[in-house]
C-alpha positions as a printed Julia matrix, in Angstrom:
388×3 Matrix{Float64}:
 -17.5    19.6   -16.21
 -19.9    17.21  -15.95
 -20.47   14.83  -12.71
 -18.36   11.7   -12.74
 -20.23    8.87  -11.8
 -18.25    6.13  -10.09
 -19.42    2.62   -9.14
 -17.37    1.12   -6.09
 -17.26   -2.93   -5.94
 -16.86   -4.53   -3.07
 -17.21   -8.2    -1.92
 -18.98   -6.73    1.52
 -20.0    -3.76    3.02
 -20.72   -5.65    6.79
 -18.82   -3.41    8.8
 -17.75   -6.38   10.73
 -15.34   -7.3     8.3
 -13.14   -4.34    9.42
 -12.35   -0.24    8.88
 -12.25   -0.53    4.93
 -16.0    -0.51    4.8
 -16.63    2.35    7.28
 -13.88    4.18    5.41
 -15.73    3.77    2.25
 -19.1     5.3     2.97
 -16.75    8.08    4.22
 -14.56    8.39    1.41
 -17.7     8.45   -1.01
 -20.2    10.96    0.74
 -16.73   13.66    0.78
 -16.67   12.6    -3.07
 -20.19   13.35   -3.35
 -20.02   17.06   -1.81
 -17.07   17.44   -4.49
 -19.67   16.77   -7.21
 -19.51   13.17   -8.04
 -22.11   10.14   -8.14
 -21.23    7.53   -6.34
 -22.66    3.93   -5.93
 -21.45    0.54   -4.61
 -21.7    -2.7    -6.21
 -21.68   -5.59   -3.64
 -21.81   -9.46   -3.11
 -24.27   -8.93    0.03
 -27.41  -10.92    0.06
 -28.5    -7.75    1.92
 -27.07   -4.36    3.63
 -28.87   -1.96    5.15
 -27.96    1.92    5.1
 -28.82    4.37    7.74
 -31.17    6.85    6.52
 -28.33    9.79    6.42
 -26.3     8.16    3.88
 -29.23    7.49    1.32
 -27.38    9.9    -1.36
 -25.25    6.66   -2.06
 -26.95    3.56   -4.04
 -25.99    0.57   -2.58
 -26.79   -2.96   -5.2
 -26.41   -6.25   -3.17
 -26.34   -9.17   -5.83
 -25.42  -11.68   -3.48
 -24.49  -14.21   -2.47
 -21.07  -15.11   -4.87
 -20.38  -18.97   -5.44
 -17.76  -18.63   -2.67
 -15.68  -16.26   -0.9
 -13.63  -14.97   -3.75
 -16.45  -12.95   -5.64
 -17.53  -15.47   -8.57
 -20.9   -14.13   -8.7
 -22.77  -14.63  -12.01
 -25.44  -12.42  -11.09
 -23.08   -9.52  -10.5
 -21.18  -10.28  -13.97
 -25.09  -10.0   -15.82
 -25.47   -6.91  -13.85
 -21.91   -4.97  -14.76
 -22.41   -6.14  -18.1
 -25.78   -4.22  -18.55
 -24.85   -1.1   -16.4
 -21.47   -0.27  -17.22
 -22.26    2.48  -19.69
 -23.9     4.53  -17.0
 -20.56    4.8   -15.38
 -17.57    6.65  -16.08
 -15.02    5.05  -13.59
 -14.99    1.85  -11.36
 -13.04    1.43   -8.24
 -12.28   -2.62   -7.03
 -11.99   -2.62   -3.15
  -9.19   -4.93   -2.25
  -7.45   -7.61   -3.79
  -7.27  -11.67   -4.0
 -11.08  -11.85   -5.75
 -12.48  -12.24   -9.02
 -13.7    -8.53   -9.1
 -10.66   -7.17  -10.41
 -10.03   -9.75  -13.07
 -14.09   -9.37  -13.95
 -12.58   -5.82  -14.55
  -9.83   -6.47  -16.65
 -12.19   -8.28  -18.76
 -14.96   -5.95  -19.14
 -13.77   -2.57  -17.49
 -10.99   -1.37  -19.44
  -9.01    1.39  -19.23
 -11.92    2.95  -16.7
 -11.02    0.79  -13.09
  -8.99    1.73  -10.25
  -7.75   -0.78   -7.72
  -7.78    0.13   -4.14
  -4.82   -2.04   -2.42
  -6.62   -1.82    1.72
  -3.06   -2.85    2.94
  -3.53   -6.3     1.17
  -0.06   -6.57   -0.38
   1.6    -5.5     3.16
   4.45   -7.71    3.73
   2.68   -9.23    7.05
   0.84  -11.16    4.42
   3.79  -13.11    3.36
   4.67  -14.86    6.59
   2.39  -17.62    6.33
   4.05  -19.98    4.36
   1.0   -21.73    2.36
  -1.1   -18.42    1.52
   2.1   -16.51    0.31
   2.62  -19.59   -2.43
  -1.31  -19.48   -2.82
  -0.87  -15.91   -3.44
   1.99  -15.95   -5.5
   0.88  -18.44   -7.98
  -2.31  -16.48   -8.63
  -0.5   -13.15   -8.9
   1.96  -14.43  -11.47
  -0.56  -15.8   -14.22
  -3.69  -12.91  -13.04
  -3.5   -10.38  -10.65
  -0.63   -8.74  -11.42
  -2.07   -8.2   -15.07
  -5.13   -6.74  -13.42
  -3.21   -4.16  -11.59
  -1.35   -3.64  -14.56
  -4.1    -2.73  -16.64
  -5.89   -0.74  -13.79
  -5.13    3.13  -14.29
  -3.65    3.2   -10.83
  -3.62    1.19   -7.62
  -4.5     3.28   -5.03
  -2.58    3.59   -1.49
  -3.25    5.92    1.22
   0.28    6.47    2.35
   3.78    7.08    0.79
   5.1     4.55    3.37
   2.35    1.97    2.31
   3.71    2.88   -1.79
   7.49    2.66   -0.76
   6.86   -0.91    0.98
   5.51   -2.24   -1.93
   8.88   -2.03   -3.69
   9.9    -4.66   -1.12
   6.9    -7.07   -0.51
   6.09  -10.64   -0.96
   5.38  -10.2    -4.76
   6.61   -7.89   -7.78
   4.98   -4.52   -8.29
   7.17   -3.63  -10.93
   5.22   -2.33  -14.16
   2.13   -1.02  -11.88
   1.32    2.53  -11.43
   0.46    3.38   -8.23
  -1.14    6.81   -6.78
  -1.23    8.03   -3.09
  -4.41    9.78   -2.58
  -4.76    9.96    0.95
  -7.53    8.28    3.52
  -9.16    9.46    6.37
 -12.92    9.5     7.72
 -15.95   12.27    8.11
 -15.95   13.24   11.94
 -20.18   12.02   12.86
 -22.24   15.15   14.53
 -22.66   13.29   18.05
 -22.78   15.4    21.25
 -20.01   14.07   22.94
 -22.06   14.14   26.55
 -25.12   12.25   24.9
 -23.17    9.4    23.39
 -20.95    9.49   26.76
 -24.13    8.65   28.48
 -25.43    6.08   25.95
 -22.34    4.08   26.35
 -22.16    4.19   30.2
 -25.44    3.08   29.88
 -24.49   -0.45   28.24
 -21.18   -0.72   30.04
 -21.72    1.08   33.79
 -18.82   -0.94   34.94
 -16.65    1.37   32.85
 -17.74    4.4    34.23
 -15.0     6.41   36.76
 -12.42    3.61   35.09
  -9.44    4.8    33.26
  -9.01    2.82   30.39
  -7.95    2.11   26.46
 -10.16    0.85   23.79
  -9.24   -1.67   21.04
 -12.09   -1.77   18.32
 -11.84   -3.67   15.18
 -11.59   -6.66   13.46
  -9.76   -9.52   15.62
  -7.31  -11.2    13.16
  -3.57  -12.18   14.13
  -2.29   -8.98   12.23
  -3.79   -6.67   14.9
  -1.3    -7.62   17.34
  -4.07   -8.07   20.01
  -1.38  -11.03   21.27
   1.04   -8.52   21.85
  -1.25   -6.15   24.02
  -2.61   -8.69   26.14
   1.25   -9.81   27.09
   2.26   -5.9    27.56
  -0.38   -6.01   29.94
   0.79   -8.87   31.48
   4.47   -7.74   31.64
   2.95   -4.84   33.67
   0.81   -6.58   35.92
   3.98   -8.32   37.24
   5.27   -4.67   38.3
   1.95   -4.03   39.92
   0.3    -1.68   37.16
  -2.8    -2.14   36.17
  -4.18   -0.75   33.24
  -7.93   -1.62   31.88
  -8.5    -2.51   28.46
 -12.03   -2.25   26.59
 -11.8    -4.62   23.38
 -14.75   -4.42   21.3
 -15.5    -6.38   17.46
 -17.23   -8.84   16.17
 -16.56  -12.66   17.41
 -14.08  -15.29   15.84
 -11.45  -17.84   16.41
  -8.74  -15.48   16.47
 -10.72  -13.84   19.52
 -11.51  -17.01   21.37
  -7.94  -17.51   21.24
  -7.34  -13.73   23.12
  -9.92  -14.59   25.42
  -8.14  -17.98   26.49
  -4.75  -16.25   26.8
  -6.23  -13.08   28.75
  -7.62  -16.04   31.53
  -4.17  -17.49   31.39
  -2.31  -14.48   32.02
  -5.06  -13.56   34.79
  -5.9   -10.52   33.17
  -9.61  -11.42   33.33
 -10.42   -8.53   35.98
  -8.87   -5.5    33.76
 -10.07   -6.44   30.14
 -13.53   -5.67   29.22
 -15.13   -7.58   26.13
 -17.61   -6.7    23.91
 -19.23   -7.93   20.36
 -18.93   -5.35   17.2
 -20.27   -2.06   18.1
 -21.33    1.01   15.83
 -23.06    4.22   15.62
 -23.5     6.47   18.76
 -22.35    3.56   21.08
 -18.89    3.14   19.19
 -18.37    6.65   19.54
 -19.78    7.28   23.07
 -17.05    4.18   23.75
 -14.35    6.55   21.76
 -15.23   10.0    23.91
 -15.5     7.78   27.06
 -12.12    6.18   27.06
  -8.45    7.92   27.53
  -7.09    6.53   24.57
  -6.93    4.13   21.36
  -4.06    0.78   21.26
  -3.4    -0.63   18.19
   0.05   -3.21   18.32
  -0.7    -3.97   14.67
   1.95   -6.22   12.91
   1.01   -4.42    9.72
  -1.5    -1.71    8.72
  -1.81    0.49    5.45
  -3.77    2.95    7.59
  -5.71    2.45   10.69
  -8.9     3.6    10.54
  -9.84    3.3    14.07
  -6.29    5.81   14.83
  -8.26    8.34   13.2
 -11.14    7.82   14.83
  -9.75    8.04   18.21
  -7.77   11.22   16.79
 -11.11   12.71   15.72
 -12.17   12.6    19.71
  -9.0    14.22   21.19
  -7.99   10.66   22.21
  -4.32    9.87   21.82
  -3.33    6.76   20.32
  -0.75    4.07   21.02
   0.48    2.09   18.15
   3.88    0.02   16.76
   6.16    1.37   13.72
   4.15   -1.19   11.58
   1.07    1.25   11.29
   2.25    3.58    8.32
   0.83    6.79    9.55
   3.19    6.71   12.72
   5.12    9.38   11.53
   2.05   11.61   11.66
   1.52   10.43   15.47
   5.05   11.33   16.11
   4.86   14.53   14.23
   1.9    16.13   15.93
   2.78   14.78   19.17
  -0.45   12.8    19.76
   0.52    9.4    20.49
   3.41    6.74   21.41
   4.88    4.44   19.25
   6.71    1.29   19.57
   8.27   -1.88   17.91
   5.89   -4.6    17.4
   6.83   -6.92   20.53
   5.07   -7.05   24.29
   8.32   -5.62   25.8
   8.43   -2.5    23.72
   4.51   -2.05   23.69
   4.66   -2.39   27.49
   7.29    0.61   27.61
   4.92    2.86   25.89
   1.6     1.85   27.81
   3.74    2.32   31.25
   4.59    5.75   30.0
   1.3     6.74   29.11
   0.36    5.22   32.42
   2.39    7.6    34.06
   1.3    10.95   31.75
  -0.14   13.65   34.35
  -3.29   15.55   33.62
  -1.31   18.36   31.75
   0.65   16.09   29.36
  -2.96   14.24   29.0
  -4.13   17.88   28.05
  -1.9    18.58   25.53
  -1.67   14.84   23.61
  -5.52   15.36   23.55
  -5.04   18.85   21.83
  -2.89   17.28   19.32
  -4.64   14.45   18.56
  -7.18   16.98   17.43
  -4.78   19.08   15.54
  -3.59   16.08   13.72
  -6.83   14.44   12.73
  -7.73   17.78   11.38
  -4.62   18.21    9.37
  -3.77   14.72    8.31
  -6.93   12.57    8.91
 -10.22   14.68    8.16
 -11.77   14.15    4.75
 -13.32   17.24    5.24
 -10.03   18.93    4.28
  -8.12   16.45    2.32
 -10.63   14.58   -0.05
  -9.12   17.09   -2.92
  -6.17   15.33   -3.79
  -8.7    12.57   -4.32
 -11.09   14.33   -6.35
  -8.25   16.44   -8.34
  -7.31   12.93   -9.32
  -9.91   11.42  -10.45
 -11.05   14.65  -12.44
  -7.78   14.64  -14.36
  -8.01   10.96  -15.24
 -11.56   11.43  -16.48
 -10.2    14.73  -18.74
  -7.21   12.35  -20.09
 -10.42    9.55  -20.96
 -12.63   12.08  -22.4
  -9.61   13.6   -25.06
  -8.67    9.95  -26.27
């Protein structure tokens, strides 16, 4: 079979916009190892990849006219270059890219939901009405005409039958998900991390990495710490992510709850600094209100670090199955209980959880091992296309 050429189309590859950007790179690198050719098309003004990822070409044709991706330059580029590619993957919903795909890329495009149909997004009444209108007249048709809507877990697929829009008639395919573990040396990146954050050395702390958004439930996390502090239990927390209004509100909430001396804030971190943070921590927290996957959890598990999360994260069953973390309801009382339970673990229990974390990652979320499902599906779809 010839090398299948795929173009992934996404509004931005800026990692400050969350986990999908990093995971898309890892997913693409894993597919390249399976014989695929991957390019990425964005509406970024510019974005620079590290040299080790130069085998992926990124075409930046931004900026778009506004945030939903109306980009005349990108459309013209796509018209002129679409014959070079066998398949197209639209990364995310609620933008012009899936509509453009329906018009220009018939029978050759897939859409990755990236959790954007999660029931959580139906809680905001105004946004729900706006999305329902767009869904009825445009977006649902975009997905019906797509080869498949990609999801990352069976739980996410099941949730789509009971979310805030009707997803009947849309072909859904669970292609799995995960990351590639970088080949950083543990002690070197830990030393680098402590050189930047020396006040965390010799402290037992938990970590949150990611985009600050109401969906992530960080307010629940802070309230959980406060409940424990009232019982004279102090747990240290390192929170890292790009600044925004929600992050500012969290900072003021931490002051109100008198948590300043146990919470350490950071801007977005990446590369060896991020992996140094993961290796230096005692585990990852994600008190999410809704998560299709949770890339940061997979990153933590890859470092042998247990995770504390909620039943709203669609990989919670894997975490419980492998006994590599604790799971609670997405409220402060419930989450404070698993924080306390983890706080009381002795060294032997922590060591077992650490071993289980590594096993869970290799079994469930290591793209080196589990990219085959996605690769074989794409190959089968290509064969169907060639035979028609």
